[in-house]
C-alpha positions, 0 to 999 in steps of 0.5 A: 784596532787603530792604525797606530796600535797596529803600527806599534805592535799592540793588540788594542788601542787601549794599550795607550791608555795604560801607558798614559796612566802609568806614565802619570801615576807610576803604577808599573815597575820592574819586578811588580806582580800584576793581575789584569782583569778583563784582559782580552785581547791583551793590550794592557798585558803587553804594556805590563810585560814590558814595564814589569819585565815579566818573562816566560821563565818568571811570569809576573802577570796573570790575565783573566777574561772569559774571551779567548786571548792569544798567548803572550810571553810573560803572562799566565792567561786564564780563560775564565769569567772573572765573576765565576766563584772559582776565578779568584782562587785560580788567579791567586794560584797562578800568581803565587803571591800577593799582587802589587797592582790590579788593573781592570778594563772590565766592561759589561757588554753594552745594551745601549741603555745608558743607565743599565750599562752604567749599573752593570759596569759599576757592578764589575768595578765593585767586584774588581775592587773587592777582589783587589782588597784580597790580593793586593800587598800593602802599598799596592795600586788598583786601576779600573775603567768606569763610565761617566755617570759617577762612581757609586758613593759606596764604592768610592767611600770604600776605595778612599778608606782602603787606599791613600789616594783615589783619582778619577782620570780621563787619559788623553788616549781615550776618545773625547766622545767616550764616556769612559773614565778610569779610577786610579787608587794608590797606596793600598792600606792592607 
């Protein structure tokens, strides 16, 4: 964790990336329901709690990760592999309604082989996008981490078909040497 993240009380430096994406694209607002895929250690969920005003008595956020995550007031935490066949239903049951936003910081463990890592991450993004299409309300938004090397044409074509606007973004909080980019898809057509 970076000293700045620690000083500001965030669980991960990645929290700043979501802050920058949300400030620019207005993804999170009070009352919105959020699904956080690949949530551990919980930095993105922390930002979402604050911005959607989620509370323990009325949780608006469901976070899922196969890694353990400390509880966070206002977040229903599921310790489960998102790719597990039962995970989508578990998320739907926990959320209890359609989502306004699906955020995904999913990334496969890296092997050091760039092409392999890219393909594994794209497979996760495709799974996240497919899931988003089943849980988002019309007008909803989808954000996902990808790695430089391009988003696969089929995935990008599907996102452009399913969402009004699709952007590739490198937030300023992302390290200059990092190959990560974020897809921001806004205005789910339903």
